[in-house]
C-alpha positions as CSV (number, residue, x, y, z in Angstrom):
1,M,14.6,123.6,-15.1
2,G,14.7,125.0,-18.4
3,D,18.6,124.9,-17.7
4,P,19.9,121.7,-19.4
5,D,23.0,122.0,-17.1
6,K,21.1,121.7,-14.3
7,E,18.5,119.4,-15.7
8,W,21.6,116.8,-15.9
9,D,22.6,117.8,-12.6
10,F,19.7,116.7,-11.2
11,Y,19.3,113.5,-12.9
12,L,23.1,112.5,-11.7
13,R,22.2,113.5,-8.6
14,T,19.8,111.1,-8.5
15,L,21.9,108.3,-9.3
16,S,24.9,109.0,-6.8
17,S,22.1,108.8,-4.1
18,S,20.4,106.0,-5.0
19,A,24.2,104.5,-5.2
20,R,24.7,105.5,-1.5
21,D,21.1,104.8,0.1
22,S,21.7,101.4,1.3
23,N,18.1,100.4,1.0
24,L,18.4,101.4,-2.7
25,A,22.3,99.9,-3.2
26,S,20.9,96.6,-3.0
27,D,17.9,96.9,-5.5
28,P,17.9,99.9,-7.5
29,A,15.2,99.2,-9.5
30,S,12.8,99.5,-6.2
31,D,13.2,103.0,-6.7
32,P,11.1,104.3,-9.6
33,S,12.7,107.5,-10.5
34,L,15.9,106.0,-11.4
35,L,14.8,104.4,-14.7
36,N,13.3,108.5,-15.5
37,S,16.5,109.3,-14.7
38,V,18.4,107.0,-17.0
39,R,16.2,107.8,-19.5
40,K,16.2,111.9,-19.5
41,L,20.3,111.6,-19.6
42,C,20.2,109.5,-22.1
43,Q,18.1,111.9,-24.6
44,L,20.2,114.6,-22.9
45,C,23.5,113.3,-24.1
46,K,22.0,112.8,-27.5
47,A,20.4,116.3,-27.5
48,E,23.5,118.4,-26.4
49,N,26.3,116.1,-28.5
50,S,28.8,116.6,-25.7
51,E,31.2,113.8,-25.4
52,D,31.9,116.0,-21.7
53,L,28.6,114.9,-20.9
54,V,28.9,111.8,-21.9
55,A,32.0,111.0,-20.3
56,R,30.3,112.6,-17.0
57,V,27.4,110.3,-17.5
58,Y,29.1,106.9,-17.9
59,P,30.5,105.7,-14.7
60,H,26.9,106.4,-13.2
61,F,25.6,104.3,-15.7
62,N,28.4,101.3,-15.7
63,K,28.3,100.9,-12.1
64,L,24.1,101.4,-11.7
65,F,24.5,98.2,-14.5
66,Q,26.5,96.0,-12.2
67,R,24.7,96.6,-9.2
68,S,21.2,95.6,-11.1
69,V,23.1,92.5,-12.4
70,A,24.2,91.5,-8.7
71,S,20.6,92.3,-7.5
72,L,18.8,90.3,-9.4
73,P,19.3,87.4,-8.4
74,Q,17.8,88.3,-4.8
75,S,15.3,91.1,-6.2
76,K,11.6,91.1,-7.4
77,S,11.9,94.3,-8.7
78,S,11.9,94.2,-12.7
79,Y,15.0,95.0,-13.9
80,G,14.2,94.7,-18.4
81,L,13.6,98.3,-19.2
82,L,16.5,99.3,-16.8
83,L,18.8,97.3,-18.2
84,L,17.8,98.1,-21.9
85,D,18.0,101.4,-21.8
86,I,21.7,101.5,-20.3
87,I,22.8,99.0,-22.9
88,Q,21.4,101.5,-25.6
89,F,23.8,103.9,-24.1
90,F,26.6,101.8,-24.5
91,L,25.6,101.3,-28.3
92,D,25.2,105.2,-28.8
93,F,28.2,105.9,-27.0
94,G,30.7,103.1,-26.7
95,E,33.1,104.4,-29.0
96,I,33.6,107.5,-27.2
97,V,33.8,105.8,-23.7
98,L,35.6,103.0,-25.5
99,H,32.7,100.2,-24.0
100,D,32.5,97.0,-25.4
101,A,28.8,96.6,-25.3
102,D,29.3,92.5,-25.9
103,P,29.6,91.3,-22.6
104,S,26.4,94.0,-21.1
105,L,24.5,92.3,-23.9
106,R,25.3,88.6,-22.4
107,S,24.9,89.8,-19.5
108,F,21.4,90.9,-20.4
109,F,20.4,88.0,-22.1
110,R,22.0,85.8,-19.2
111,S,20.8,87.5,-16.1
112,C,17.9,89.6,-17.0
113,L,15.9,88.1,-20.0
114,S,16.1,84.6,-18.4
115,R,14.0,85.6,-15.3
116,E,11.6,88.4,-17.1
117,F,10.7,86.7,-20.7
118,A,7.4,85.7,-19.3
119,D,6.6,89.8,-18.8
120,L,4.8,91.5,-22.0
121,T,6.8,94.7,-21.0
122,V,9.3,93.7,-20.7
123,A,9.7,91.2,-24.0
124,E,8.1,94.1,-26.1
125,A,10.5,96.0,-24.9
126,T,13.4,93.7,-25.6
127,L,12.0,92.5,-29.5
128,H,11.9,96.8,-29.8
129,F,15.3,97.5,-28.6
130,L,17.1,94.5,-30.9
131,N,14.8,96.2,-33.8
132,V,16.4,99.2,-33.7
133,N,19.8,98.1,-33.0
134,K,19.4,94.8,-35.6
135,K,22.0,96.2,-37.6
136,R,24.4,97.4,-35.8
137,L,24.1,94.0,-33.8
138,L,24.8,92.4,-37.2
139,A,27.5,93.9,-37.8
140,S,29.6,94.3,-34.4
141,F,28.0,91.3,-32.7
142,P,26.8,88.6,-35.3
143,A,27.2,85.5,-32.7
144,L,24.8,86.9,-30.3
145,L,21.2,86.8,-31.6
146,P,21.9,82.9,-32.8
147,Q,23.7,81.7,-29.5
148,F,20.2,83.3,-27.4
149,F,17.7,81.9,-29.9
150,P,15.9,79.3,-27.5
151,L,15.0,82.2,-24.9
152,L,14.2,84.5,-27.5
153,L,12.1,81.9,-28.6
154,K,10.7,81.3,-24.6
155,L,9.5,85.1,-25.5
156,I,6.5,84.3,-28.8
157,A,6.5,81.2,-26.9
158,W,4.6,82.7,-24.0
159,N,3.8,86.2,-24.8
160,G,1.9,85.0,-27.9
161,E,0.6,86.4,-30.9
162,K,0.9,90.2,-30.0
163,L,4.5,90.0,-30.0
164,L,4.1,87.7,-33.5
165,N,4.9,91.4,-35.7
166,S,7.8,92.2,-34.0
167,F,9.1,88.8,-33.7
168,L,9.2,88.4,-37.2
169,K,11.0,91.6,-38.4
170,V,14.0,90.3,-35.8
171,F,13.9,86.6,-36.3
172,P,16.0,86.3,-39.7
173,E,19.2,87.7,-37.3
174,L,19.0,84.4,-35.6
175,I,19.7,82.4,-38.1
176,S,23.3,81.7,-38.6
177,P,26.1,78.7,-39.5
178,A,25.9,78.0,-36.4
179,S,22.1,78.1,-35.4
180,F,20.4,76.6,-38.7
181,L,20.3,73.2,-38.0
182,P,19.4,73.1,-33.8
183,L,16.8,76.0,-34.8
184,F,14.4,73.7,-36.5
185,P,14.0,71.3,-33.7
186,S,13.1,74.1,-31.6
187,L,10.7,75.6,-34.3
188,V,8.9,72.0,-34.6
189,D,8.9,72.0,-30.8
190,L,7.2,75.6,-30.2
191,P,3.8,74.2,-28.8
192,M,6.0,71.3,-26.7
193,L,7.9,74.4,-24.9
194,V,4.8,75.9,-24.1
195,V,3.5,73.2,-22.7
196,A,6.8,72.6,-20.7
197,L,6.7,76.4,-19.7
198,E,2.8,76.4,-18.7
199,R,3.5,73.4,-16.5
200,V,6.4,74.9,-14.6
201,E,4.2,77.7,-14.1
202,R,1.5,75.6,-12.6
203,S,4.2,74.3,-10.4
204,S,6.6,77.0,-9.0
205,G,3.7,80.0,-9.8
206,S,4.6,83.2,-12.1
207,L,7.7,82.8,-14.4
208,I,8.2,86.2,-14.1
209,G,11.2,87.2,-11.8
210,S,12.3,83.4,-11.5
211,S,15.1,81.7,-13.8
212,I,13.8,78.7,-14.7
213,A,17.9,77.9,-15.5
214,S,18.1,77.3,-11.7
215,I,15.9,74.5,-12.7
216,Q,19.0,73.2,-15.0
217,N,21.9,73.8,-12.7
218,T,20.2,71.8,-9.9
219,T,21.1,68.2,-9.8
220,A,18.0,66.2,-9.4
221,P,15.5,69.2,-8.3
222,E,12.7,67.7,-6.5
223,M,10.0,69.9,-8.5
224,L,11.4,68.6,-11.9
225,L,10.8,65.0,-10.6
226,A,7.4,66.1,-9.8
227,L,7.0,68.1,-13.1
228,M,7.6,65.2,-15.2
229,D,5.5,63.3,-13.2
230,E,2.4,65.2,-14.8
231,A,4.0,65.6,-18.1
232,Y,3.9,61.8,-19.3
233,T,2.3,60.0,-16.9
234,G,-1.0,62.8,-17.1
235,S,-1.1,63.1,-12.9
236,T,-1.8,65.6,-11.1
237,I,1.2,67.0,-9.1
238,G,0.8,66.0,-5.7
239,D,-1.6,63.1,-6.6
240,G,1.4,60.1,-6.1
241,G,-0.2,57.8,-8.2
242,A,-0.7,54.2,-8.2
243,G,1.9,52.6,-10.0
244,S,5.2,51.4,-9.0
245,E,6.9,53.8,-7.4
246,S,10.4,52.9,-8.8
247,E,9.1,52.7,-12.5
248,D,7.9,56.7,-11.9
249,I,11.1,57.3,-10.9
250,N,12.6,55.4,-13.9
251,A,10.8,57.2,-16.5
252,I,11.1,60.5,-15.1
253,D,14.8,60.2,-15.4
254,S,15.1,58.7,-18.6
255,A,13.4,61.6,-19.2
256,D,14.9,64.9,-17.6
257,P,17.4,65.7,-20.8
258,L,14.0,66.3,-22.7
259,F,12.4,68.5,-20.8
260,L,15.8,70.6,-19.8
261,E,16.7,70.7,-23.7
262,L,13.1,72.5,-24.5
263,L,14.0,75.2,-21.4
264,K,17.5,76.1,-22.0
265,D,18.4,79.4,-22.5
266,E,21.5,79.0,-25.3
267,N,22.3,77.4,-28.5
268,D,24.7,74.4,-26.9
269,G,24.9,73.0,-30.4
270,L,22.3,70.4,-31.8
271,A,21.5,68.1,-29.1
272,E,19.8,64.4,-29.6
273,R,16.5,64.9,-28.5
274,H,14.8,61.8,-26.9
275,R,11.7,62.0,-29.0
276,T,11.3,57.8,-29.6
277,S,11.1,57.0,-25.7
278,P,7.6,56.0,-24.2
279,S,8.1,59.2,-21.8
280,M,7.7,61.7,-24.7
281,A,4.9,59.5,-26.5
282,A,3.0,59.7,-22.8
283,A,4.1,63.5,-22.5
284,L,2.3,64.7,-25.9
285,Q,-0.8,62.1,-25.0
286,A,-0.9,64.0,-22.1
287,A,-0.8,67.3,-23.9
288,V,-3.6,66.3,-25.9
289,N,-6.1,65.1,-23.0
290,V,-6.7,68.7,-21.9
291,P,-8.2,71.3,-23.2
292,Q,-5.8,73.3,-25.1
293,T,-4.7,76.5,-23.6
294,D,-5.0,80.0,-25.1
295,R,-1.3,80.3,-25.4
296,L,-0.9,76.7,-26.9
297,K,-3.2,77.2,-29.7
298,Q,-1.2,80.4,-30.4
299,S,1.9,78.4,-30.2
300,L,0.2,76.3,-33.1
301,K,-0.5,78.9,-35.1
302,I,2.7,80.2,-34.8
303,G,4.9,77.6,-35.7
304,P,4.1,77.2,-39.0
305,A,4.7,81.2,-39.7
306,L,7.8,80.7,-38.1
307,L,8.9,77.5,-40.5
308,D,7.5,79.7,-43.5
309,V,10.5,82.5,-42.5
310,Y,12.6,79.8,-41.8
311,C,12.5,77.5,-45.1
312,A,12.6,80.9,-47.4
313,L,15.5,82.2,-46.0
314,A,17.2,78.7,-46.4
315,I,16.3,78.5,-49.9
316,R,17.5,81.9,-50.5
317,D,20.5,81.9,-48.4
318,V,21.9,78.6,-46.7
319,N,25.1,76.8,-48.5
320,D,24.3,73.9,-49.7
321,S,26.2,71.5,-47.1
322,L,23.7,72.9,-44.6
323,I,20.4,72.3,-46.5
324,C,21.6,68.4,-47.1
325,A,22.4,67.9,-43.2
326,L,19.1,69.1,-42.8
327,I,17.5,66.9,-44.5
328,P,17.4,63.8,-42.8
329,L,16.8,65.8,-39.9
330,I,13.4,66.4,-41.6
331,M,12.7,63.1,-42.1
332,A,13.4,61.8,-38.7
333,R,11.0,64.5,-37.3
334,N,8.1,64.2,-39.8
335,D,6.5,61.2,-37.5
336,V,7.3,63.2,-34.3
337,L,5.3,66.4,-34.4
338,F,2.9,67.8,-31.9
339,P,-0.5,65.2,-31.7
340,D,-2.4,68.1,-33.0
341,K,-3.9,67.5,-36.3
342,N,-4.0,70.7,-38.1
343,Y,-0.8,71.5,-36.4
344,S,0.9,68.1,-38.2
345,Y,-1.0,68.7,-41.2
346,Q,0.5,72.3,-41.6
347,V,4.1,71.5,-40.5
348,R,4.3,68.5,-42.8
349,K,3.1,70.2,-45.9
350,R,6.0,72.8,-45.0
351,L,8.4,70.5,-44.7
352,L,7.1,68.2,-48.3
353,E,7.7,72.0,-49.7
354,F,11.2,72.9,-48.7
355,M,12.1,69.3,-49.2
356,L,11.1,69.7,-53.2
357,A,12.3,73.4,-53.5
358,S,15.7,71.7,-51.9
359,F,16.1,68.7,-54.7
360,Q,15.2,71.3,-57.7
361,R,17.5,73.5,-56.1
362,S,20.3,71.1,-55.7
363,P,19.4,67.7,-57.8
364,N,22.5,66.1,-56.4
365,F,20.9,65.9,-52.9
366,I,19.6,62.9,-53.9
367,A,22.1,60.5,-54.6
368,L,24.0,62.0,-51.5
369,L,21.1,61.0,-49.2
370,K,20.0,57.5,-51.0
371,K,20.6,55.7,-47.7
372,P,18.4,58.2,-45.3
373,I,15.9,57.8,-48.4
374,M,15.9,54.6,-48.9
375,D,15.3,53.8,-45.2
376,R,12.9,56.0,-45.2
377,L,11.1,54.5,-47.6
378,G,11.5,51.2,-45.8
379,E,10.3,52.4,-42.0
380,A,6.6,52.1,-44.2
381,Y,6.9,48.3,-43.4
382,D,7.7,48.2,-39.7
383,S,4.4,47.7,-38.5
384,S,1.4,45.7,-39.6
385,A,-0.7,48.8,-39.8
386,K,1.5,50.8,-42.5
387,V,2.0,47.5,-44.2
388,A,-2.4,47.0,-44.8
389,R,-2.8,50.6,-45.5
390,S,0.6,50.1,-47.8
391,R,-1.6,47.4,-49.6
392,I,-4.2,49.5,-50.5
393,S,-2.3,52.4,-52.0
394,D,0.6,50.0,-54.0
395,V,-2.1,49.7,-56.3
396,R,-2.2,52.6,-57.1
397,V,1.1,53.3,-57.1
398,W,1.9,50.7,-59.5
399,R,-0.7,52.0,-62.2
400,R,1.0,55.1,-61.8
401,A,4.8,53.7,-62.4
402,R,2.7,51.6,-65.4
403,D,1.8,54.5,-67.0
404,Y,5.1,56.0,-67.0
405,L,7.4,53.2,-67.2
406,G,5.4,52.3,-70.2
407,L,6.8,55.4,-72.0
408,I,10.0,53.0,-72.3
409,D,8.2,51.5,-75.4
410,D,8.9,55.1,-77.2
411,P,12.4,54.5,-78.5
412,A,12.8,58.3,-78.1
413,I,11.6,59.1,-75.1
414,S,13.6,55.7,-74.0
415,L,16.7,57.6,-74.9
416,S,16.5,60.7,-73.7
417,V,15.9,58.7,-70.4
418,L,18.2,56.1,-70.2
419,G,20.8,56.6,-72.9
420,P,21.6,53.9,-75.2
421,S,22.4,50.5,-73.7
422,Q,25.5,50.5,-75.4
423,G,28.6,53.2,-76.6
424,H,26.5,53.5,-80.3
425,V,22.7,53.7,-80.4
426,Q,21.5,49.7,-80.8
427,K,17.6,48.5,-80.7
428,P,16.3,51.7,-78.8
429,G,14.3,50.8,-75.9
430,T,16.8,48.4,-74.6
431,V,18.2,49.1,-70.9
432,N,21.5,48.0,-70.0
433,W,21.1,46.7,-66.3
434,R,24.7,47.2,-65.5
435,D,24.5,51.0,-65.8
436,G,21.2,50.9,-64.1
437,G,22.6,52.7,-60.6
438,T,23.7,55.6,-62.7
439,K,20.3,55.5,-64.7
440,M,16.7,56.7,-63.8
441,I,15.4,54.0,-63.7
442,A,17.2,53.4,-60.4
443,H,14.9,55.2,-58.5
444,I,12.5,52.7,-58.8
445,P,10.9,51.5,-55.3
446,F,12.4,47.7,-56.5
447,Y,11.6,46.5,-52.5
448,L,8.2,47.0,-52.9
449,L,8.3,43.6,-55.4
450,G,8.8,41.3,-52.4
451,E,7.9,38.0,-54.3
452,Q,10.9,39.0,-56.7
453,E,13.3,39.4,-54.2
454,V,15.5,36.7,-55.5
455,F,15.6,37.9,-59.0
456,A,16.5,41.8,-58.4
457,I,19.5,40.4,-56.2
458,N,20.6,38.2,-59.0
459,H,20.1,40.5,-61.5
460,L,19.6,44.3,-60.1
461,P,23.3,44.1,-57.8
462,W,22.8,47.6,-57.0
463,I,19.5,47.8,-55.6
464,N,19.5,47.4,-51.7
465,L,16.7,45.6,-50.6
466,P,15.2,46.1,-47.4
467,A,14.9,43.1,-45.2
468,G,11.5,41.7,-44.2
469,S,9.4,43.4,-47.5
470,P,6.0,42.1,-47.5
471,F,4.3,39.7,-49.9
472,H,3.1,42.0,-53.0
473,D,1.6,40.0,-56.0
474,F,3.7,42.3,-58.6
475,S,6.5,41.4,-61.1
476,F,8.3,42.8,-63.8
477,S,6.0,42.1,-66.3
478,D,3.4,44.4,-64.6
479,I,6.1,47.2,-65.5
480,F,7.7,46.3,-68.6
481,P,6.1,45.2,-71.4
482,R,6.8,41.4,-72.9
483,T,8.7,41.4,-76.1
């Protein structure tokens, strides 16, 4: 077929015959020649640069797209590659045929990718499509990728390191003011997402062609209850368990929101995740009591890599208000991570470095976040085990405190740190405690001085001492030299 006119006429007839065939009309992707015809017509439209040809092809593509989307729920065929090629045509020639590609893109994510994200070929093609059209999508549809970041995270969570390089190229486009905060817990919980997806696969079979959204839209599905029983009690699906049936059901019901939150496809804001429930602790314990799968092992490496990019972009591009809102989230999640020792270390290291960089960039965060910081410090004494460990570390803490605060004896350093005690310089090195709330000395962890609590309350009213501070054999004389 050397004549271009005959060539594109042949492929158009293929599309028309597919639409008339009753067997193919309800499942277009079952015809393998259809994908080839679509690709050839796209190539001819670009090569010929003919608006007339584009106008003739467009109605066929538009009808095929609508039929394919309608066929997805009942079909076992893969539609990902076919729909991506049609959407590429819409993006390339949308201005000529006056077609808005936004509804088509959203239909692809919701109807197709949600069912086929586990298909490596479709996942690779999707990331290639997003990278090729990255600038165009960012300019014309800036809210698209941030809205579907949970679904795109499934691509990398399920398919692993094979897609990491491609995913890292498109990952910055997932970050926007609307997705910046919700994206953080999703990145930290990437291993938990893998655990949830693997449990769905063990229960319902291959994830390819089955929409997890159907689980989310069904009220109290039996399969979900069985999944949660396995996830949170460690029992095998179907073995019943030996405990009280009502207690098991209550535990499962209380944990359902977490499971559905992990498996969602779209960004619906910063939802509260039930991280401190006994069910969550049981789920994490069950995940580490069995040998880690290759997919889980890869997610434990991918998570820190994505956090590196996230933190770097946050420091460079994100405004102070969002970073200030993120820091309390980081503090809350510091102790609630997937219980793998190396993963927890890598994540905590990155989060600590990010907070330090944030405070260096915006020192005013310290004053704005005084309450969550002090609340976080007070949590060190919530349990007797932590108190026992803290008594060992307190000796080192106060030794370092004496080293630094001993510099107050030096008049020049005292003036530079605290400022003059009165309006004019008198008695260098003295401190006007009424102004302590505005001085660096206010950041001394006075709540450690459990025995001196009365003194602190009477003389340092600007300090909030947490209740129940443990006994420590320290006094102010350990810090400030006697005159």
